[in-house]
C-alpha angles and dihedrals in degrees: 000000000000126000118224127188117228109186120209116188100176140008092263089067096056096086092050092046092055091044090054093046092050093046090051090049096243112191095211147337127248113197120211123207111287134142088224091058092047092050093049099037094125092050090049091052090049093050092045092051091048090052094038093239119147113227127212115198132193099237137028089257091075091051090050089053093051110282114138092241144327134238098203140073130299105263094210091050092050091049092047092051092046090053091053092051092049090050091052091050092048088051092056107274116142111253092221 
């Protein structure tokens, strides 16, 4: 299997990117962290489904929007833990 980078700089390029990947017979899509990809997660899932390309995201948010799976942390768990740490610091614990 060979990895190939398909760069998307704005939402208007998503359709073309998936067309290129399908034409080149990609076996799947691995998303890398990007605010563009978070914002357009539903569109990405729609395009991937249309082209029958499995998508792997970096957090559970992508999986919730339609990616096949994710390889990163649970966003709600990270936020819950961060809140607990902030509470400890506000109650006098040393941040270090």
